[in-house]
C-alpha positions, 0 to 999 in steps of 0.5 A, a space after each residue: 420801276 414800277 412792278 405790277 403783280 396779280 393780286 386776289 384775296 386769300 378766301 378766293 386763293 384757298 377756294 382754288 388753291 391749285 389753280 393759283 398753285 399752278 398760276 404761281 408757277 409762271 408768274 408771281 401771284 400776292 395774296 390779299 387779306 384784309 385789304 393788303 397784300 400779305 404774301 407772295 406766291 412763287 416757284 421756289 427756284 425763284 424764292 432761292 435765287 432771290 434769297 441768294 442776292 438778299 444783302 444789305 449794303 452799308 455807307 460807312 457812317 451807317 456802320 456801327 463804331 466797333 464794326 467800322 474799327 474793326 474794318 479801319 484796323 483789320 490787317 491782310 493775311 500774309 497770303 495776300 501779299 503772295 496773291 499780290 505778285 499775280 498782279 505784277 
């Protein structure tokens, strides 16, 4: 799925910042400089929501040897055995 964001030149945004600020409260606004979108303006609540989703899932072969070995050799804490009894 392709996401289309309205893009405006930074010079235009700086001249009419209040207008674009209000626009960004309803939909993301990309700010372009030297022909490329450099930043996106969006409501702080939406940024916070996206930041909470920000994580990287790795395939096992992408892990470092140390990280893979740490996971492979991890031992469960004793409390986890008690929790398993709740599932029986």
